[in-house]
C-alpha positions as CSV (number, residue, x, y, z in Angstrom):
1,M,7.7,51.3,2.7
2,I,9.0,54.3,0.9
3,D,9.3,57.7,2.4
4,I,7.7,60.3,0.1
5,E,9.4,63.1,2.0
6,N,12.8,61.7,0.8
7,A,13.1,63.2,-2.7
8,D,15.4,60.5,-4.1
9,E,13.1,57.8,-2.9
10,L,10.0,59.5,-4.3
11,V,11.5,60.2,-7.7
12,G,12.7,56.6,-7.9
13,Y,9.2,55.4,-6.9
14,L,7.5,57.6,-9.5
15,R,9.8,56.4,-12.2
16,E,9.5,52.7,-11.3
17,N,5.7,53.0,-11.4
18,G,5.5,54.9,-14.6
19,H,4.2,58.2,-13.1
20,I,7.1,60.2,-14.6
21,E,9.5,59.7,-17.5
22,P,12.9,58.1,-17.0
23,G,14.9,61.4,-17.4
24,E,12.4,63.7,-15.9
25,K,13.4,65.8,-12.9
26,P,10.2,67.0,-11.2
27,I,10.2,69.8,-8.7
28,L,9.2,68.5,-5.3
29,R,8.2,70.5,-2.2
30,T,7.3,68.9,1.2
31,L,4.2,70.5,2.5
32,R,4.5,70.9,6.3
33,G,1.9,70.8,9.0
34,G,0.4,67.4,8.3
35,V,-0.4,65.4,11.4
36,S,-1.8,62.2,9.8
37,N,0.0,62.2,6.4
38,K,3.2,63.0,4.7
39,T,2.3,65.4,1.9
40,V,4.4,66.5,-1.1
41,W,3.7,68.8,-3.9
42,R,5.1,67.7,-7.3
43,R,5.3,69.7,-10.6
44,R,6.4,68.0,-13.8
45,D,8.2,69.4,-16.8
46,D,4.8,70.0,-18.5
47,N,3.8,72.2,-15.5
48,S,1.1,69.7,-14.3
49,A,1.1,69.6,-10.5
50,W,0.0,66.9,-8.1
51,V,-0.2,66.6,-4.3
52,L,0.9,63.2,-3.0
53,K,-0.2,62.0,0.4
54,Q,1.1,59.0,2.4
55,A,-0.8,58.0,5.5
56,L,1.3,57.6,8.6
57,P,0.8,54.7,11.1
58,K,1.8,57.0,14.0
59,L,0.4,60.5,14.0
60,R,2.8,63.5,14.3
61,V,1.7,64.5,17.8
62,P,3.5,64.3,21.2
63,S,1.3,61.4,22.5
64,E,1.4,57.8,21.2
65,W,-1.5,58.0,18.7
66,F,-1.6,55.2,16.1
67,S,-3.9,54.9,13.2
68,D,-4.2,52.3,10.4
69,P,-2.6,53.9,7.3
70,A,-5.0,51.9,5.1
71,R,-7.4,54.8,5.9
72,I,-5.9,56.5,2.8
73,R,-8.2,54.2,0.8
74,V,-11.3,56.0,2.3
75,E,-9.9,59.4,1.0
76,A,-9.2,57.9,-2.4
77,D,-12.7,56.5,-2.5
78,G,-14.1,59.9,-1.6
79,L,-12.1,61.5,-4.5
80,R,-13.5,58.9,-6.8
81,Y,-17.1,59.4,-5.7
82,L,-17.5,63.1,-4.9
83,P,-17.2,64.3,-8.6
84,S,-20.4,62.4,-9.3
85,I,-22.4,64.6,-6.8
86,T,-20.6,67.9,-7.0
87,S,-20.0,70.7,-9.5
88,P,-17.4,69.9,-12.2
89,G,-14.0,71.1,-11.1
90,S,-14.9,71.4,-7.4
91,I,-13.0,68.2,-6.3
92,P,-9.3,67.5,-7.1
93,V,-8.9,64.6,-9.6
94,L,-7.5,61.4,-8.2
95,V,-4.4,60.6,-10.2
96,F,-3.5,57.3,-8.7
97,E,-3.7,55.2,-5.5
98,D,-1.1,52.8,-4.2
99,T,-2.7,50.7,-1.4
100,D,0.6,48.9,-0.6
101,Q,2.5,52.1,0.1
102,H,-0.6,53.9,1.5
103,I,-0.1,56.7,-1.1
104,L,-2.5,58.7,-3.2
105,A,-1.9,61.4,-5.7
106,M,-4.4,64.0,-6.8
107,E,-4.2,67.0,-9.0
108,A,-3.0,70.1,-7.2
109,V,-5.5,72.9,-7.0
110,P,-4.3,76.2,-8.6
């Protein structure tokens, strides 16, 4: 399992999976405060921006609170479905989903 909060791991993962070009150096910023996900903002050389989320098996709370990280699929399903019932542009676009790594990427909102 990769750690998307580790910049080197994340850039390697994005390159290996064809989400960025081989020589590209995206700007990454870890977004703090998430309890159930690791969350990273990523901007490419072309200024497009994504938010990547990776579901955690143990929530970031003092007590022992575990949750199946496969739940990220439900969020990805919501991002696929909601545009069909909402106003255009009101839902971030799902960029990709990786069910093995429990990651999804969506377009960042302005």
